[in-house]
Structure formats: structure tokens, C-alpha cells
N, CA, C and O atoms as a GROMACS GRO file, in nm:
protein
  632
    1MET      N    1   7.884   2.041   2.174
    1MET     CA    2   7.731   2.041   2.179
    1MET      C    3   7.683   1.983   2.343
    1MET      O    4   7.759   1.948   2.433
    2ALA      N    5   7.550   1.985   2.345
    2ALA     CA    6   7.543   1.873   2.429
    2ALA      C    7   7.528   1.762   2.418
    2ALA      O    8   7.533   1.727   2.300
    3ASP      N    9   7.505   1.660   2.510
    3ASP     CA   10   7.450   1.547   2.473
    3ASP      C   11   7.360   1.505   2.520
    3ASP      O   12   7.386   1.462   2.633
    4PHE      N   13   7.227   1.489   2.482
    4PHE     CA   14   7.118   1.498   2.516
    4PHE      C   15   7.102   1.339   2.607
    4PHE      O   16   7.063   1.332   2.723
    5LEU      N   17   7.130   1.252   2.544
    5LEU     CA   18   7.123   1.105   2.640
    5LEU      C   19   7.170   1.083   2.744
    5LEU      O   20   7.128   1.004   2.829
    6THR      N   21   7.293   1.173   2.750
    6THR     CA   22   7.369   1.124   2.890
    6THR      C   23   7.346   1.238   2.944
    6THR      O   24   7.440   1.243   3.023
    7ASN      N   25   7.288   1.333   2.957
    7ASN     CA   26   7.264   1.454   3.025
    7ASN      C   27   7.385   1.585   3.050
    7ASN      O   28   7.396   1.679   3.129
    8ASP      N   29   7.484   1.517   2.910
    8ASP     CA   30   7.590   1.634   2.971
    8ASP      C   31   7.522   1.781   2.956
    8ASP      O   32   7.413   1.794   2.900
    9PRO      N   33   7.586   1.876   3.003
    9PRO     CA   34   7.525   2.008   2.992
    9PRO      C   35   7.608   2.076   2.902
    9PRO      O   36   7.731   2.070   2.900
   10PRO      N   37   7.534   2.141   2.828
   10PRO     CA   38   7.553   2.220   2.689
   10PRO      C   39   7.685   2.320   2.737
   10PRO      O   40   7.701   2.387   2.839
   11LYS      N   41   7.761   2.299   2.628
   11LYS     CA   42   7.880   2.398   2.630
   11LYS      C   43   7.875   2.577   2.632
   11LYS      O   44   7.799   2.613   2.542
   12PRO      N   45   7.920   2.673   2.692
   12PRO     CA   46   7.886   2.768   2.721
   12PRO      C   47   7.875   2.819   2.603
   12PRO      O   48   7.966   2.790   2.526
   13GLY      N   49   7.728   2.936   2.532
   13GLY     CA   50   7.707   2.937   2.427
   13GLY      C   51   7.648   2.877   2.364
   13GLY      O   52   7.632   2.923   2.251
   14GLY      N   53   7.586   2.753   2.392
   14GLY     CA   54   7.546   2.622   2.330
   14GLY      C   55   7.425   2.634   2.346
   14GLY      O   56   7.380   2.520   2.358
   15TYR      N   57   7.335   2.719   2.354
   15TYR     CA   58   7.227   2.710   2.405
   15TYR      C   59   7.130   2.683   2.258
   15TYR      O   60   7.134   2.756   2.160
   16TYR      N   61   7.043   2.554   2.274
   16TYR     CA   62   6.972   2.517   2.194
   16TYR      C   63   6.797   2.522   2.245
   16TYR      O   64   6.737   2.469   2.338
   17PRO      N   65   6.758   2.606   2.143
   17PRO     CA   66   6.612   2.601   2.181
   17PRO      C   67   6.515   2.499   2.194
   17PRO      O   68   6.498   2.443   2.086
   18PRO      N   69   6.445   2.452   2.284
   18PRO     CA   70   6.324   2.350   2.290
   18PRO      C   71   6.252   2.327   2.181
   18PRO      O   72   6.199   2.404   2.100
   19VAL      N   73   6.257   2.182   2.193
   19VAL     CA   74   6.129   2.131   2.059
   19VAL      C   75   6.031   2.134   2.090
   19VAL      O   76   5.997   2.115   2.207
   20GLY      N   77   5.916   2.172   1.948
   20GLY     CA   78   5.786   2.178   1.956
   20GLY      C   79   5.723   2.071   1.942
   20GLY      O   80   5.600   2.077   1.945
   21PHE      N   81   5.787   1.946   1.923
   21PHE     CA   82   5.660   1.793   1.956
   21PHE      C   83   5.652   1.739   2.070
   21PHE      O   84   5.610   1.624   2.078
   22HIS      N   85   5.693   1.820   2.199
   22HIS     CA   86   5.709   1.695   2.311
   22HIS      C   87   5.603   1.822   2.407
   22HIS      O   88   5.658   1.926   2.442
   23PHE      N   89   5.482   1.801   2.434
   23PHE     CA   90   5.412   1.893   2.496
   23PHE      C   91   5.246   1.765   2.556
   23PHE      O   92   5.200   1.664   2.503
   24ASN      N   93   5.222   1.813   2.636
   24ASN     CA   94   5.057   1.793   2.677
   24ASN      C   95   4.964   1.911   2.682
   24ASN      O   96   5.010   2.025   2.690
   25VAL      N   97   4.822   1.885   2.678
   25VAL     CA   98   4.732   1.973   2.732
   25VAL      C   99   4.620   1.910   2.808
   25VAL      O  100   4.536   1.824   2.783
   26PHE      N  101   4.650   1.988   2.910
   26PHE     CA  102   4.534   1.938   3.026
   26PHE      C  103   4.374   2.034   3.059
   26PHE      O  104   4.367   2.148   3.104
   27PHE      N  105   4.301   1.975   3.032
   27PHE     CA  106   4.190   2.035   3.069
   27PHE      C  107   4.146   2.015   3.207
   27PHE      O  108   4.133   1.897   3.240
   28SER      N  109   4.116   2.126   3.314
   28SER     CA  110   4.101   2.134   3.434
   28SER      C  111   3.973   2.111   3.459
   28SER      O  112   3.886   2.188   3.417
   29GLY      N  113   3.936   1.959   3.558
   29GLY     CA  114   3.820   1.948   3.567
   29GLY      C  115   3.774   1.830   3.504
   29GLY      O  116   3.686   1.755   3.544
   30ILE      N  117   3.846   1.821   3.397
   30ILE     CA  118   3.780   1.720   3.234
   30ILE      C  119   3.876   1.636   3.204
   30ILE      O  120   3.834   1.528   3.162
   31SER      N  121   4.024   1.648   3.214
   31SER     CA  122   4.136   1.516   3.208
   31SER      C  123   4.200   1.527   3.329
   31SER      O  124   4.196   1.621   3.408
   32SER      N  125   4.268   1.408   3.337
   32SER     CA  126   4.318   1.319   3.449
   32SER      C  127   4.470   1.363   3.394
   32SER      O  128   4.489   1.382   3.274
   33GLU      N  129   4.570   1.378   3.487
   33GLU     CA  130   4.702   1.360   3.432
   33GLU      C  131   4.805   1.244   3.388
   33GLU      O  132   4.847   1.167   3.475
   34GLY      N  133   4.851   1.228   3.240
   34GLY     CA  134   4.853   1.080   3.170
   34GLY      C  135   4.796   1.014   3.137
   34GLY      O  136   4.826   0.895   3.128
   35ASP      N  137   4.653   1.080   3.096
   35ASP     CA  138   4.517   1.041   3.034
   35ASP      C  139   4.544   1.034   2.906
   35ASP      O  140   4.664   1.053   2.889
   36ASN      N  141   4.462   1.006   2.764
   36ASN     CA  142   4.467   1.010   2.640
   36ASN      C  143   4.390   1.142   2.640
   36ASN      O  144   4.389   1.202   2.532
   37ASP      N  145   4.333   1.192   2.732
   37ASP     CA  146   4.273   1.339   2.679
   37ASP      C  147   4.389   1.479   2.689
   37ASP      O  148   4.362   1.598   2.672
   38THR      N  149   4.520   1.418   2.722
   38THR     CA  150   4.615   1.531   2.728
   38THR      C  151   4.718   1.468   2.622
   38THR      O  152   4.839   1.464   2.648
   39ARG      N  153   4.674   1.427   2.523
   39ARG     CA  154   4.776   1.426   2.394
   39ARG      C  155   4.724   1.463   2.255
   39ARG      O  156   4.628   1.414   2.195
   40PHE      N  157   4.790   1.540   2.226
   40PHE     CA  158   4.744   1.591   2.096
   40PHE      C  159   4.856   1.613   2.003
   40PHE      O  160   4.973   1.606   2.041
   41GLN      N  161   4.815   1.644   1.855
   41GLN     CA  162   4.877   1.645   1.768
   41GLN      C  163   4.961   1.760   1.722
   41GLN      O  164   5.067   1.753   1.660
   42SER      N  165   4.894   1.870   1.765
   42SER     CA  166   4.923   1.968   1.725
   42SER      C  167   4.826   2.089   1.790
   42SER      O  168   4.703   2.094   1.782
   43VAL      N  169   4.925   2.196   1.866
   43VAL     CA  170   4.814   2.299   1.948
   43VAL      C  171   4.846   2.445   1.829
   43VAL      O  172   4.956   2.455   1.773
   44ALA      N  173   4.756   2.528   1.810
   44ALA     CA  174   4.794   2.665   1.743
   44ALA      C  175   4.730   2.722   1.802
   44ALA      O  176   4.648   2.657   1.866
   45GLY      N  177   4.726   2.890   1.821
   45GLY     CA  178   4.640   2.999   1.868
   45GLY      C  179   4.706   3.073   1.949
   45GLY      O  180   4.671   3.183   1.991
   46LEU      N  181   4.825   3.002   1.980
   46LEU     CA  182   4.876   3.040   2.137
   46LEU      C  183   4.947   3.196   2.123
   46LEU      O  184   5.051   3.219   2.186
   47ASN      N  185   4.894   3.285   2.049
   47ASN     CA  186   4.950   3.461   2.042
   47ASN      C  187   4.845   3.518   2.088
   47ASN      O  188   4.737   3.464   2.113
   48VAL      N  189   4.891   3.681   2.106
   48VAL     CA  190   4.840   3.749   2.140
   48VAL      C  191   4.833   3.913   2.036
   48VAL      O  192   4.940   3.953   1.990
   49GLU      N  193   4.760   3.958   2.019
   49GLU     CA  194   4.813   4.107   1.913
   49GLU      C  195   4.706   4.180   1.982
   49GLU      O  196   4.605   4.131   2.032
   50TYR      N  197   4.752   4.339   1.975
   50TYR     CA  198   4.668   4.436   1.998
   50TYR      C  199   4.632   4.512   1.894
   50TYR      O  200   4.703   4.555   1.803
   51ASP      N  201   4.489   4.530   1.916
   51ASP     CA  202   4.399   4.612   1.818
   51ASP      C  203   4.473   4.761   1.820
   51ASP      O  204   4.548   4.782   1.915
   52THR      N  205   4.458   4.850   1.735
   52THR     CA  206   4.508   5.015   1.723
   52THR      C  207   4.394   5.092   1.716
   52THR      O  208   4.284   5.060   1.672
   53GLU      N  209   4.423   5.174   1.752
   53GLU     CA  210   4.308   5.246   1.683
   53GLU      C  211   4.391   5.385   1.628
   53GLU      O  212   4.477   5.427   1.705
   54SER      N  213   4.374   5.452   1.516
   54SER     CA  214   4.474   5.571   1.411
   54SER      C  215   4.417   5.678   1.454
   54SER      O  216   4.295   5.693   1.456
   55ILE      N  217   4.536   5.797   1.506
   55ILE     CA  218   4.454   5.947   1.542
   55ILE      C  219   4.555   5.995   1.423
   55ILE      O  220   4.674   5.969   1.403
   56LYS      N  221   4.452   6.085   1.344
   56LYS     CA  222   4.569   6.142   1.267
   56LYS      C  223   4.526   6.283   1.335
   56LYS      O  224   4.418   6.325   1.375
   57GLU      N  225   4.704   6.360   1.329
   57GLU     CA  226   4.748   6.481   1.387
   57GLU      C  227   4.634   6.551   1.280
   57GLU      O  228   4.596   6.508   1.171
   58GLY      N  229   4.596   6.663   1.346
   58GLY     CA  230   4.575   6.825   1.220
   58GLY      C  231   4.700   6.898   1.222
   58GLY      O  232   4.768   6.932   1.319
   59GLY      N  233   4.724   6.920   1.067
   59GLY     CA  234   4.840   6.977   1.042
   59GLY      C  235   4.962   6.897   0.975
   59GLY      O  236   5.050   6.927   0.895
   60GLU      N  237   4.927   6.783   1.045
   60GLU     CA  238   5.059   6.664   1.033
   60GLU      C  239   5.028   6.580   0.946
   60GLU      O  240   4.987   6.476   0.997
   61ASN      N  241   5.028   6.579   0.833
   61ASN     CA  242   4.973   6.485   0.726
   61ASN      C  243   5.054   6.350   0.662
   61ASN      O  244   5.008   6.276   0.576
   62ARG      N  245   5.173   6.339   0.721
   62ARG     CA  246   5.274   6.264   0.670
   62ARG      C  247   5.272   6.099   0.752
   62ARG      O  248   5.307   5.997   0.692
   63PHE      N  249   5.234   6.100   0.864
   63PHE     CA  250   5.180   5.959   0.928
   63PHE      C  251   5.063   5.955   1.017
   63PHE      O  252   5.001   6.060   1.030
   64GLU      N  253   5.026   5.853   1.079
   64GLU     CA  254   4.919   5.876   1.189
   64GLU      C  255   4.945   5.805   1.303
   64GLU      O  256   4.987   5.691   1.284
   65HIS      N  257   4.932   5.841   1.414
   65HIS     CA  258   4.962   5.783   1.544
   65HIS      C  259   4.849   5.686   1.572
   65HIS      O  260   4.730   5.706   1.596
   66LYS      N  261   4.935   5.550   1.562
   66LYS     CA  262   4.842   5.425   1.650
   66LYS      C  263   4.892   5.419   1.806
   66LYS      O  264   5.000   5.415   1.864
   67LEU      N  265   4.744   5.420   1.842
   67LEU     CA  266   4.759   5.387   1.977
   67LEU      C  267   4.720   5.242   2.040
   67LEU      O  268   4.603   5.224   2.006
   68PRO      N  269   4.752   5.158   2.098
   68PRO     CA  270   4.697   5.056   2.184
   68PRO      C  271   4.554   5.062   2.243
   68PRO      O  272   4.525   5.145   2.328
   69VAL      N  273   4.466   4.969   2.194
   69VAL     CA  274   4.316   4.978   2.213
   69VAL      C  275   4.261   4.815   2.319
   69VAL      O  276   4.220   4.806   2.435
   70ARG      N  277   4.276   4.753   2.255
   70ARG     CA  278   4.260   4.645   2.364
   70ARG      C  279   4.341   4.524   2.262
   70ARG      O  280   4.375   4.544   2.145
   71THR      N  281   4.363   4.383   2.349
   71THR     CA  282   4.447   4.264   2.301
   71THR      C  283   4.321   4.217   2.232
   71THR      O  284   4.210   4.269   2.233
   72LYS      N  285   4.362   4.111   2.173
   72LYS     CA  286   4.301   3.989   2.094
   72LYS      C  287   4.357   3.892   2.079
   72LYS      O  288   4.474   3.888   2.042
   73TYR      N  289   4.270   3.768   2.107
   73TYR     CA  290   4.354   3.638   2.107
   73TYR      C  291   4.289   3.540   2.013
   73TYR      O  292   4.166   3.542   2.017
   74PRO      N  293   4.335   3.467   1.943
   74PRO     CA  294   4.261   3.399   1.796
   74PRO      C  295   4.239   3.318   1.888
   74PRO      O  296   4.262   3.340   2.007
   75ASP      N  297   4.158   3.140   1.810
   75ASP     CA  298   4.093   3.051   1.815
   75ASP      C  299   4.223   2.970   1.866
   75ASP      O  300   4.331   2.968   1.806
   76LEU      N  301   4.192   2.897   1.999
   76LEU     CA  302   4.297   2.773   2.030
   76LEU      C  303   4.278   2.666   1.905
   76LEU      O  304   4.162   2.650   1.864
   77SER      N  305   4.345   2.620   1.865
   77SER     CA  306   4.292   2.448   1.718
   77SER      C  307   4.364   2.380   1.789
   77SER      O  308   4.481   2.414   1.807
   78LEU      N  309   4.310   2.265   1.847
   78LEU     CA  310   4.379   2.109   1.886
   78LEU      C  311   4.344   1.972   1.805
   78LEU      O  312   4.240   1.907   1.806
   79LYS      N  313   4.484   1.947   1.726
   79LYS     CA  314   4.388   1.828   1.682
   79LYS      C  315   4.488   1.687   1.705
   79LYS      O  316   4.604   1.656   1.729
   80ARG      N  317   4.397   1.647   1.686
   80ARG     CA  318   4.434   1.459   1.758
   80ARG      C  319   4.399   1.357   1.686
   80ARG      O  320   4.324   1.381   1.591
   81GLY      N  321   4.437   1.235   1.705
   81GLY     CA  322   4.392   1.118   1.623
   81GLY      C  323   4.259   1.111   1.698
   81GLY      O  324   4.262   1.166   1.808
   82MET      N  325   4.144   1.055   1.662
   82MET     CA  326   4.046   1.090   1.734
   82MET      C  327   4.030   0.963   1.848
   82MET      O  328   4.094   0.858   1.840
   83LEU      N  329   3.932   0.994   1.955
   83LEU     CA  330   3.920   0.936   2.026
   83LEU      C  331   3.795   0.837   2.074
   83LEU      O  332   3.714   0.920   2.113
   84THR      N  333   3.763   0.769   2.083
   84THR     CA  334   3.662   0.710   2.078
   84THR      C  335   3.540   0.670   2.220
   84THR      O  336   3.430   0.613   2.218
   85ASP      N  337   3.615   0.726   2.322
   85ASP     CA  338   3.601   0.769   2.464
   85ASP      C  339   3.689   0.862   2.528
   85ASP      O  340   3.804   0.845   2.566
   86SER      N  341   3.617   0.958   2.533
   86SER     CA  342   3.682   1.079   2.576
   86SER      C  343   3.583   1.173   2.648
   86SER      O  344   3.468   1.204   2.617
   87ASN      N  345   3.684   1.220   2.782
   87ASN     CA  346   3.576   1.300   2.871
   87ASN      C  347   3.585   1.451   2.798
   87ASN      O  348   3.491   1.529   2.812
   88VAL      N  349   3.719   1.492   2.707
   88VAL     CA  350   3.680   1.619   2.617
   88VAL      C  351   3.581   1.628   2.589
   88VAL      O  352   3.498   1.707   2.635
   89ILE      N  353   3.557   1.501   2.457
   89ILE     CA  354   3.485   1.526   2.395
   89ILE      C  355   3.352   1.462   2.426
   89ILE      O  356   3.290   1.419   2.329
   90THR      N  357   3.303   1.449   2.534
   90THR     CA  358   3.180   1.480   2.596
   90THR      C  359   3.149   1.612   2.644
   90THR      O  360   3.036   1.658   2.657
   91TRP      N  361   3.260   1.669   2.670
   91TRP     CA  362   3.239   1.800   2.705
   91TRP      C  363   3.172   1.875   2.614
   91TRP      O  364   3.066   1.938   2.617
   92VAL      N  365   3.269   1.852   2.519
   92VAL     CA  366   3.223   1.954   2.369
   92VAL      C  367   3.090   1.915   2.323
   92VAL      O  368   3.004   2.001   2.299
   93LYS      N  369   3.068   1.788   2.310
   93LYS     CA  370   2.919   1.746   2.309
   93LYS      C  371   2.804   1.834   2.368
   93LYS      O  372   2.710   1.899   2.323
   94ASN      N  373   2.846   1.812   2.462
   94ASN     CA  374   2.721   1.918   2.571
   94ASN      C  375   2.745   2.061   2.536
   94ASN      O  376   2.644   2.130   2.517
   95ALA      N  377   2.838   2.105   2.528
   95ALA     CA  378   2.841   2.246   2.501
   95ALA      C  379   2.753   2.258   2.354
   95ALA      O  380   2.655   2.333   2.351
   96LEU      N  381   2.798   2.170   2.216
   96LEU     CA  382   2.768   2.218   2.075
   96LEU      C  383   2.580   2.166   2.054
   96LEU      O  384   2.498   2.210   1.973
   97GLN      N  385   2.564   2.060   2.164
   97GLN     CA  386   2.419   1.952   2.106
   97GLN      C  387   2.351   2.029   2.227
   97GLN      O  388   2.246   2.093   2.220
   98GLN      N  389   2.413   2.014   2.312
   98GLN     CA  390   2.288   2.051   2.465
   98GLN      C  391   2.305   2.199   2.490
   98GLN      O  392   2.252   2.233   2.596
   99ARG      N  393   2.377   2.317   2.408
   99ARG     CA  394   2.429   2.391   2.456
   99ARG      C  395   2.441   2.428   2.578
   99ARG      O  396   2.401   2.535   2.622
  100GLU      N  397   2.501   2.336   2.645
  100GLU     CA  398   2.550   2.353   2.820
  100GLU      C  399   2.693   2.416   2.828
  100GLU      O  400   2.758   2.334   2.894
  101PHE      N  401   2.768   2.512   2.796
  101PHE     CA  402   2.859   2.592   2.785
  101PHE      C  403   2.922   2.599   2.944
  101PHE      O  404   2.869   2.677   3.023
  102LYS      N  405   3.024   2.524   2.983
  102LYS     CA  406   3.089   2.541   3.087
  102LYS      C  407   3.263   2.525   3.071
  102LYS      O  408   3.335   2.425   3.075
  103PRO      N  409   3.296   2.676   3.051
  103PRO     CA  410   3.412   2.729   3.045
  103PRO      C  411   3.522   2.685   3.132
  103PRO      O  412   3.523   2.699   3.254
  104VAL      N  413   3.614   2.631   3.063
  104VAL     CA  414   3.762   2.548   3.137
  104VAL      C  415   3.872   2.625   3.158
  104VAL      O  416   3.910   2.728   3.102
  105GLN      N  417   3.914   2.568   3.238
  105GLN     CA  418   4.089   2.656   3.237
  105GLN      C  419   4.153   2.558   3.157
  105GLN      O  420   4.118   2.444   3.188
  106ILE      N  421   4.251   2.565   3.045
  106ILE     CA  422   4.332   2.448   2.965
  106ILE      C  423   4.466   2.465   3.002
  106ILE      O  424   4.484   2.584   3.027
  107ILE      N  425   4.568   2.398   3.018
  107ILE     CA  426   4.716   2.416   3.061
  107ILE      C  427   4.820   2.375   2.933
  107ILE      O  428   4.920   2.318   2.977
  108VAL      N  429   4.820   2.383   2.852
  108VAL     CA  430   4.946   2.361   2.764
  108VAL      C  431   5.058   2.359   2.824
  108VAL      O  432   5.085   2.462   2.886
  109THR      N  433   5.164   2.242   2.827
  109THR     CA  434   5.284   2.246   2.874
  109THR      C  435   5.387   2.175   2.786
  109THR      O  436   5.370   2.057   2.756
  110LEU      N  437   5.526   2.267   2.732
  110LEU     CA  438   5.607   2.218   2.688
  110LEU      C  439   5.677   2.184   2.758
  110LEU      O  440   5.710   2.254   2.854
  111LEU      N  441   5.735   2.038   2.732
  111LEU     CA  442   5.808   1.941   2.809
  111LEU      C  443   5.939   1.928   2.774
  111LEU      O  444   5.959   1.958   2.657
  112ASN      N  445   6.058   1.886   2.850
  112ASN     CA  446   6.169   1.840   2.797
  112ASN      C  447   6.219   1.748   2.746
  112ASN      O  448   6.149   1.696   2.659
  113GLU      N  449   6.316   1.702   2.765
  113GLU     CA  450   6.368   1.540   2.742
  113GLU      C  451   6.348   1.487   2.860
  113GLU      O  452   6.359   1.367   2.834
  114ASN      N  453   6.326   1.494   2.968
  114ASN     CA  454   6.312   1.412   3.077
  114ASN      C  455   6.147   1.411   3.134
  114ASN      O  456   6.094   1.357   3.232
  115HIS      N  457   6.094   1.500   3.023
  115HIS     CA  458   5.946   1.507   3.070
  115HIS      C  459   5.892   1.627   3.162
  115HIS      O  460   5.774   1.632   3.197
  116GLN      N  461   5.961   1.696   3.190
  116GLN     CA  462   5.988   1.794   3.290
  116GLN      C  463   5.898   1.931   3.203
  116GLN      O  464   5.903   1.950   3.082
  117PRO      N  465   5.841   1.989   3.274
  117PRO     CA  466   5.784   2.138   3.254
  117PRO      C  467   5.917   2.274   3.192
  117PRO      O  468   6.009   2.334   3.248
  118LEU      N  469   5.871   2.274   3.078
  118LEU     CA  470   5.976   2.397   3.054
  118LEU      C  471   5.891   2.513   3.052
  118LEU      O  472   5.955   2.597   3.115
  119LYS      N  473   5.796   2.558   3.019
  119LYS     CA  474   5.689   2.636   2.998
  119LYS      C  475   5.556   2.606   2.959
  119LYS      O  476   5.523   2.516   2.882
  120LYS      N  477   5.448   2.723   3.046
  120LYS     CA  478   5.335   2.622   3.085
  120LYS      C  479   5.272   2.806   3.003
  120LYS      O  480   5.321   2.918   3.012
  121TRP      N  481   5.168   2.761   2.941
  121TRP     CA  482   5.045   2.833   2.917
  121TRP      C  483   4.932   2.818   2.941
  121TRP      O  484   4.856   2.740   2.884
  122ASN      N  485   4.901   2.907   3.044
  122ASN     CA  486   4.743   2.875   3.101
  122ASN      C  487   4.624   2.934   3.015
  122ASN      O  488   4.600   3.054   3.022
  123ILE      N  489   4.563   2.868   2.949
  123ILE     CA  490   4.453   2.921   2.913
  123ILE      C  491   4.296   2.980   2.971
  123ILE      O  492   4.220   2.886   2.992
  124MET      N  493   4.256   3.068   2.990
  124MET     CA  494   4.154   3.093   3.035
  124MET      C  495   4.017   3.085   2.977
  124MET      O  496   3.998   3.123   2.862
  125ASN      N  497   3.911   3.034   3.056
  125ASN     CA  498   3.772   3.091   3.007
  125ASN      C  499   3.751   2.991   2.902
  125ASN      O  500   3.643   3.010   2.846
  126ALA      N  501   3.822   2.882   2.853
  126ALA     CA  502   3.808   2.829   2.679
  126ALA      C  503   3.667   2.734   2.711
  126ALA      O  504   3.632   2.672   2.811
  127TRP      N  505   3.603   2.757   2.571
  127TRP     CA  506   3.448   2.681   2.555
  127TRP      C  507   3.495   2.645   2.395
  127TRP      O  508   3.565   2.708   2.316
  128PRO      N  509   3.431   2.531   2.385
  128PRO     CA  510   3.402   2.448   2.264
  128PRO      C  511   3.328   2.558   2.107
  128PRO      O  512   3.213   2.569   2.063
  129LYS      N  513   3.410   2.595   2.081
  129LYS     CA  514   3.345   2.662   1.926
  129LYS      C  515   3.295   2.558   1.810
  129LYS      O  516   3.185   2.566   1.755
  130LYS      N  517   3.393   2.463   1.784
  130LYS     CA  518   3.393   2.402   1.675
  130LYS      C  519   3.438   2.240   1.661
  130LYS      O  520   3.558   2.220   1.677
  131TRP      N  521   3.373   2.147   1.639
  131TRP     CA  522   3.464   2.039   1.614
  131TRP      C  523   3.454   1.968   1.519
  131TRP      O  524   3.342   1.974   1.468
  132SER      N  525   3.526   1.897   1.467
  132SER     CA  526   3.556   1.847   1.327
  132SER      C  527   3.621   1.753   1.275
  132SER      O  528   3.738   1.785   1.256
  133VAL      N  529   3.585   1.600   1.228
  133VAL     CA  530   3.712   1.550   1.184
  133VAL      C  531   3.705   1.530   1.053
  133VAL      O  532   3.606   1.561   0.985
  134SER      N  533   3.830   1.467   1.000
  134SER     CA  534   3.889   1.461   0.914
  134SER      C  535   3.814   1.370   0.784
  134SER      O  536   3.757   1.264   0.812
  135ASP      N  537   3.818   1.410   0.667
  135ASP     CA  538   3.768   1.346   0.614
  135ASP      C  539   3.764   1.202   0.567
  135ASP      O  540   3.880   1.164   0.553
  136PHE      N  541   3.679   1.107   0.538
  136PHE     CA  542   3.676   0.958   0.540
  136PHE      C  543   3.699   0.941   0.387
  136PHE      O  544   3.634   0.997   0.300
  137ASN      N  545   3.830   0.830   0.363
  137ASN     CA  546   3.865   0.830   0.195
  137ASN      C  547   3.852   0.651   0.167
  137ASN      O  548   3.891   0.592   0.267
  138ALA      N  549   3.824   0.594   0.100
  138ALA     CA  550   3.839   0.500   0.106
  138ALA      C  551   3.959   0.455  -0.004
  138ALA      O  552   3.950   0.339  -0.044
  139GLN      N  553   4.097   0.553  -0.070
  139GLN     CA  554   4.168   0.522  -0.123
  139GLN      C  555   4.308   0.563  -0.043
  139GLN      O  556   4.422   0.548  -0.086
  140GLU      N  557   4.272   0.615   0.080
  140GLU     CA  558   4.422   0.662   0.135
  140GLU      C  559   4.405   0.583   0.271
  140GLU      O  560   4.296   0.539   0.308
  141ASN      N  561   4.502   0.573   0.329
  141ASN     CA  562   4.550   0.456   0.452
  141ASN      C  563   4.620   0.582   0.536
  141ASN      O  564   4.736   0.623   0.525
  142SER      N  565   4.481   0.646   0.649
  142SER     CA  566   4.517   0.763   0.719
  142SER      C  567   4.404   0.741   0.834
  142SER      O  568   4.292   0.691   0.839
  143ILE      N  569   4.503   0.814   0.933
  143ILE     CA  570   4.371   0.775   1.097
  143ILE      C  571   4.288   0.868   1.094
  143ILE      O  572   4.360   0.966   1.075
  144VAL      N  573   4.168   0.909   1.102
  144VAL     CA  574   4.088   0.984   1.128
  144VAL      C  575   4.115   1.088   1.230
  144VAL      O  576   4.087   1.059   1.347
  145VAL      N  577   4.167   1.211   1.204
  145VAL     CA  578   4.218   1.353   1.331
  145VAL      C  579   4.057   1.422   1.338
  145VAL      O  580   3.966   1.441   1.256
  146GLU      N  581   4.078   1.447   1.482
  146GLU     CA  582   3.975   1.512   1.511
  146GLU      C  583   4.036   1.646   1.522
  146GLU      O  584   4.157   1.651   1.542
  147THR      N  585   3.966   1.757   1.513
  147THR     CA  586   4.040   1.916   1.545
  147THR      C  587   3.910   1.969   1.640
  147THR      O  588   3.792   1.941   1.617
  148LEU      N  589   3.956   2.046   1.742
  148LEU     CA  590   3.888   2.131   1.829
  148LEU      C  591   3.906   2.255   1.803
  148LEU      O  592   4.025   2.283   1.785
  149ASP      N  593   3.808   2.370   1.790
  149ASP     CA  594   3.865   2.490   1.800
  149ASP      C  595   3.775   2.554   1.936
  149ASP      O  596   3.655   2.538   1.958
  150LEU      N  597   3.858   2.620   2.006
  150LEU     CA  598   3.808   2.656   2.115
  150LEU      C  599   3.847   2.832   2.115
  150LEU      O  600   3.955   2.887   2.098
  151SER      N  601   3.727   2.882   2.138
  151SER     CA  602   3.749   3.032   2.170
  151SER      C  603   3.779   3.045   2.358
  151SER      O  604   3.729   2.969   2.440
  152TYR      N  605   3.865   3.152   2.388
  152TYR     CA  606   3.878   3.206   2.508
  152TYR      C  607   3.901   3.332   2.537
  152TYR      O  608   3.916   3.417   2.449
  153SER      N  609   3.908   3.359   2.670
  153SER     CA  610   3.938   3.498   2.696
  153SER      C  611   4.019   3.555   2.692
  153SER      O  612   4.013   3.672   2.655
  154PHE      N  613   4.182   3.471   2.745
  154PHE     CA  614   4.289   3.520   2.743
  154PHE      C  615   4.382   3.420   2.799
  154PHE      O  616   4.326   3.327   2.856
  155PHE      N  617   4.552   3.418   2.797
  155PHE     CA  618   4.605   3.335   2.849
  155PHE      C  619   4.711   3.417   2.923
  155PHE      O  620   4.724   3.539   2.913
  156THR      N  621   4.807   3.313   3.022
  156THR     CA  622   4.908   3.391   3.076
  156THR      C  623   5.012   3.282   3.080
  156THR      O  624   4.976   3.168   3.111
  157THR      N  625   5.127   3.305   3.054
  157THR     CA  626   5.265   3.182   3.068
  157THR      C  627   5.360   3.185   3.216
  157THR      O  628   5.376   3.278   3.295
  158GLU      N  629   5.402   3.077   3.218
  158GLU     CA  630   5.473   3.056   3.358
  158GLU      C  631   5.577   3.029   3.314
  158GLU      O  632   5.671   3.003   3.388
   0.00000   0.00000   0.00000
């Protein structure tokens, strides 16, 4: 087994998948490297799926042919503890309140234990679709979590 504290290399055949809790989210032209706008609690929606078209063949009733038509991408959902001063939220408010939609590129980077990039997802033409905050409840001891739902065209990986 590899010792991650001393950086000993893993033994042959001892691959360990990366952890999913060490990442950052960079908004091109909005956030700066290392500021609070790059820190999120969770990222969801990094998947792609093909719509298909079913073709029924004449005389063959046992099955249908399914052909790929177009790709579809779900909304990107980002969650974090609410910030009181945020360039990202200013961008969201401009879109949702002033209807000033300015699509941006978002880069989600999965990091290793040395804070080096393992994998990047380049999300293209993202724009805010929804912003919400968690419920307030005087009987709970919890932080306020804001959720950003973003629509986007597609993503690529590096």
C-alpha cells in the first residue's frame, strides 16, 4: 500500500482511485485562483448522454434499431456555504435580476494530495439558471448553503 504522507510510490498493481473531495471550481473572468469563489462543497452534473431515435424495421418485429441523435448535458449544480461577498454571485444576480446573461467557461479541477491537477472538466458557455439558499431554521445548528444551477452547452476533459 502506498504511504501518501511520505509520497512512497504505490506497489505494482496497487492503483487507488482519486478521492472526490479535493477539487476547485474556476469561473473564467470572474474568480481568481485561490479565492473563496473557487471553493465549493459539491459539484454535480458532469455527465453526458446521447438521445436516440428508434427505427422499426419492416418485417422484423423482435426489436428496434436505436441510433444516436444528439448529446445532452444536464444542469451543473454547485453547492457551498453562502458567501456574503462574491463575484460569482454578482454574476448570477446580474443574470437573474437584470437579465444580463454573460456565458462563461468554468473549469472544475480534481486535485491530488499535493494540490496538483489530476483531471479537468472545461464547461463551455455556462450561464445561471437558478440560485437558491437552504432553509432557515432556528431549531437547527447548520450553515446556510447556497446552490447554483447552471445550464451549459457541453464540456471537454483534460
